[in-house]
C-alpha positions in Angstrom: 12.8 -59.4 1.2 15.5 -59.4 3.8 16.4 -62.9 2.6 17.1 -61.4 -1.0 20.4 -58.9 -2.4 19.5 -55.4 -2.3 18.8 -55.4 -5.9 15.7 -58.4 -4.8 17.4 -61.2 -7.0 19.2 -63.0 -4.5 17.8 -66.5 -3.5 14.7 -67.0 -1.1 16.5 -70.1 0.6 19.5 -72.0 0.4 19.8 -74.5 -2.2 19.7 -77.6 -0.3 17.8 -78.5 2.9 19.1 -78.5 6.1 19.3 -81.7 6.6 21.0 -83.6 3.6 24.6 -84.6 3.2 25.6 -81.6 0.7 24.9 -79.3 3.3 27.7 -80.3 5.5 30.9 -78.6 4.7 33.9 -81.5 4.6 35.2 -80.0 7.8 31.9 -80.6 9.5 31.5 -84.1 8.1 35.4 -85.0 9.3 34.5 -84.0 12.7 31.6 -86.2 12.7 33.8 -89.2 11.4 36.0 -88.5 14.6 33.2 -88.2 16.9 32.0 -91.6 15.7 35.2 -93.1 15.5 35.6 -92.0 19.1 32.7 -92.8 20.8 33.5 -96.4 18.8 36.6 -96.7 21.3 34.9 -94.9 24.1 33.1 -97.9 25.2 36.2 -100.3 25.1 38.8 -98.1 26.8 37.2 -95.1 28.1 38.0 -95.6 31.7 41.4 -96.7 30.9 42.1 -93.6 29.3 40.8 -91.5 31.5 40.5 -88.0 30.3 41.0 -87.0 26.8 39.7 -84.8 24.5 39.6 -85.5 20.7 40.1 -82.7 18.3 40.6 -82.1 14.2 42.4 -79.2 12.8 42.8 -78.8 9.2 46.6 -79.2 8.7 49.5 -79.7 11.1 50.7 -76.3 12.9 54.2 -76.7 12.4 57.0 -79.2 10.5 56.5 -82.6 11.2 58.8 -83.5 14.3 62.0 -85.4 14.3 60.5 -88.6 14.6 57.6 -88.3 12.2 58.3 -89.1 8.8 56.4 -87.0 5.9 53.2 -84.8 6.9 51.5 -86.2 10.1 47.4 -87.7 9.9 47.5 -87.1 13.5 49.0 -86.7 16.8 48.8 -87.3 20.6 49.2 -84.7 22.9 50.1 -86.1 26.5 48.0 -84.7 29.4 50.4 -81.7 31.2 50.0 -79.4 34.1 46.2 -80.6 35.1 45.3 -80.5 31.3 44.0 -83.7 29.7 45.5 -85.7 27.0 44.8 -84.8 23.3 44.3 -86.3 20.3 43.9 -84.0 16.9 43.9 -85.3 13.3 44.5 -83.5 10.5 41.8 -83.3 8.0 43.3 -81.9 4.9 46.1 -85.0 5.0 43.9 -87.5 5.8 41.5 -86.7 3.1 44.0 -86.1 0.4 45.2 -90.3 1.4 41.8 -91.5 1.3 38.6 -92.0 -1.5 35.8 -90.9 -0.3 34.3 -94.4 0.9 38.0 -95.3 2.6 38.2 -92.2 5.0 36.2 -93.6 7.8 38.1 -96.0 8.0 41.2 -94.2 7.8 40.2 -91.5 10.4 39.6 -95.0 12.5 42.9 -96.4 12.1 44.6 -92.9 12.9 42.7 -92.7 16.3 43.3 -96.3 17.2 47.0 -96.0 16.8 47.3 -92.5 18.3 44.8 -93.9 21.5 47.4 -97.1 21.2 50.3 -94.7 22.0 48.2 -93.0 24.5 47.5 -96.7 26.5 50.4 -97.9 25.6 49.1 -100.9 23.3 49.3 -101.7 19.8 46.6 -100.3 17.5 44.9 -103.7 17.0 44.9 -104.0 21.0 43.1 -101.1 21.0 40.8 -102.0 17.6 39.8 -105.2 16.3 39.2 -104.6 13.2 42.5 -101.9 12.9 43.5 -102.0 9.1 41.0 -104.4 7.4 39.2 -101.5 5.7 35.6 -102.7 7.3 
């Protein structure tokens, strides 16, 4: 009875199996997309970019910087005082700009743009599939 509520009418188990796609939250699925995109680029650029941390946040923590137009989809925080460089992608702005089937490609493109800034290269050099949507 421990799995039920105090009146004995609660759920006995979760509605979805733990390994089904619907069991994970949108945030967890987004984190997985970012990790996959970073792994894809690391095979090619890992030695060149050095120590980099990749992260996600729901929304940008502040107003856009003066050089940014609109809401940023991701940001590069350069290495500073012994801290590694960080690339952060913002889930909510990215999800609002992409359909479910386009989300993976937009994540990959935003990550390529930020890695390009880090390496002082074009996003097309960083990821040959940049902007192609495939």
